[in-house]
One Martini backbone bead per residue (centre of mass of N, CA, C, O) as a GRO file, in nm:
protein
   81
    1MET     BB    1   0.060   0.061  -0.024
    2VAL     BB    2   0.294   0.255   0.008
    3GLN     BB    3   0.426   0.192  -0.263
    4ASP     BB    4   0.186   0.287  -0.434
    5ASN     BB    5   0.191   0.583  -0.338
    6ILE     BB    6   0.478   0.642  -0.433
    7LYS     BB    7   0.426   0.586  -0.733
    8LYS     BB    8   0.215   0.806  -0.768
    9LEU     BB    9   0.394   1.040  -0.686
   10GLU     BB   10   0.609   0.998  -0.900
   11GLY     BB   11   0.419   1.028  -1.143
   12ALA     BB   12   0.328   1.316  -1.078
   13ILE     BB   13   0.607   1.445  -1.091
   14ARG     BB   14   0.682   1.356  -1.380
   15GLY     BB   15   0.416   1.512  -1.501
   16LEU     BB   16   0.535   1.775  -1.453
   17LYS     BB   17   0.563   2.097  -1.641
   18THR     BB   18   0.572   2.363  -1.416
   19ILE     BB   19   0.865   2.285  -1.317
   20ASP     BB   20   1.157   2.301  -1.198
   21PRO     BB   21   1.403   2.083  -1.278
   22LYS     BB   22   1.550   2.089  -1.004
   23LYS     BB   23   1.301   2.030  -0.828
   24LYS     BB   24   1.226   1.766  -0.962
   25THR     BB   25   1.488   1.619  -0.895
   26GLU     BB   26   1.466   1.653  -0.592
   27LEU     BB   27   1.197   1.503  -0.555
   28LEU     BB   28   1.290   1.233  -0.680
   29GLY     BB   29   1.511   1.186  -0.469
   30LEU     BB   30   1.319   1.174  -0.227
   31VAL     BB   31   1.157   0.934  -0.328
   32GLU     BB   32   1.394   0.737  -0.326
   33SER     BB   33   1.443   0.757  -0.024
   34LEU     BB   34   1.162   0.660   0.058
   35LYS     BB   35   1.183   0.383  -0.066
   36SER     BB   36   1.422   0.286   0.103
   37GLU     BB   37   1.299   0.330   0.387
   38THR     BB   38   1.042   0.149   0.345
   39ALA     BB   39   1.196  -0.111   0.291
   40GLN     BB   40   1.332  -0.121   0.571
   41LEU     BB   41   1.070  -0.124   0.732
   42SER     BB   42   0.970  -0.398   0.632
   43GLU     BB   43   1.211  -0.554   0.747
   44THR     BB   44   1.164  -0.476   1.041
   45HIS     BB   45   0.883  -0.600   1.073
   46ALA     BB   46   0.975  -0.887   1.015
   47SER     BB   47   1.176  -0.904   1.251
   48ILE     BB   48   0.973  -0.851   1.477
   49ALA     BB   49   0.793  -1.093   1.419
   50GLN     BB   50   1.016  -1.303   1.468
   51LEU     BB   51   1.081  -1.222   1.757
   52ALA     BB   52   0.802  -1.268   1.879
   53GLN     BB   53   0.799  -1.571   1.814
   54SER     BB   54   1.051  -1.645   1.976
   55VAL     BB   55   0.950  -1.553   2.251
   56LYS     BB   56   0.706  -1.739   2.268
   57SER     BB   57   0.867  -1.998   2.245
   58PHE     BB   58   1.043  -1.954   2.494
   59GLU     BB   59   0.816  -1.922   2.701
   60GLY     BB   60   0.701  -2.211   2.650
   61ALA     BB   61   0.978  -2.369   2.710
   62HIS     BB   62   1.060  -2.138   2.965
   63PRO     BB   63   0.875  -2.037   3.217
   64LYS     BB   64   1.066  -2.014   3.466
   65ILE     BB   65   1.270  -1.817   3.352
   66VAL     BB   66   1.071  -1.590   3.285
   67GLU     BB   67   0.967  -1.554   3.573
   68THR     BB   68   1.239  -1.487   3.707
   69VAL     BB   69   1.317  -1.243   3.532
   70ASP     BB   70   1.067  -1.080   3.598
   71GLU     BB   71   1.117  -1.055   3.901
   72ILE     BB   72   1.387  -0.912   3.881
   73CYS     BB   73   1.285  -0.664   3.724
   74GLN     BB   74   1.084  -0.571   3.939
   75LEU     BB   75   1.281  -0.531   4.170
   76LEU     BB   76   1.464  -0.326   4.027
   77SER     BB   77   1.241  -0.118   3.975
   78HIS     BB   78   1.168  -0.068   4.281
   79ILE     BB   79   1.486   0.039   4.327
   80GLY     BB   80   1.569   0.210   4.052
   81ILE     BB   81   1.701   0.009   3.806
   0.00000   0.00000   0.00000
């Protein structure tokens, strides 16, 4: 969806006839940067989803460890650490 909107934006910019060529080039460069950043964002989301699945799997396989670490974190939090 985001990529589709970026393509539409790029097409609209390319179709502009009454804009300074330098500004048009600058806008298209920014669109390319946006494409790159959103591609990395998609990869990040995939990595986060994989991490969440790994955490759930670990929690299921080692509930006592998770419980103990959680208790330690809560105790540390209560003493301001």
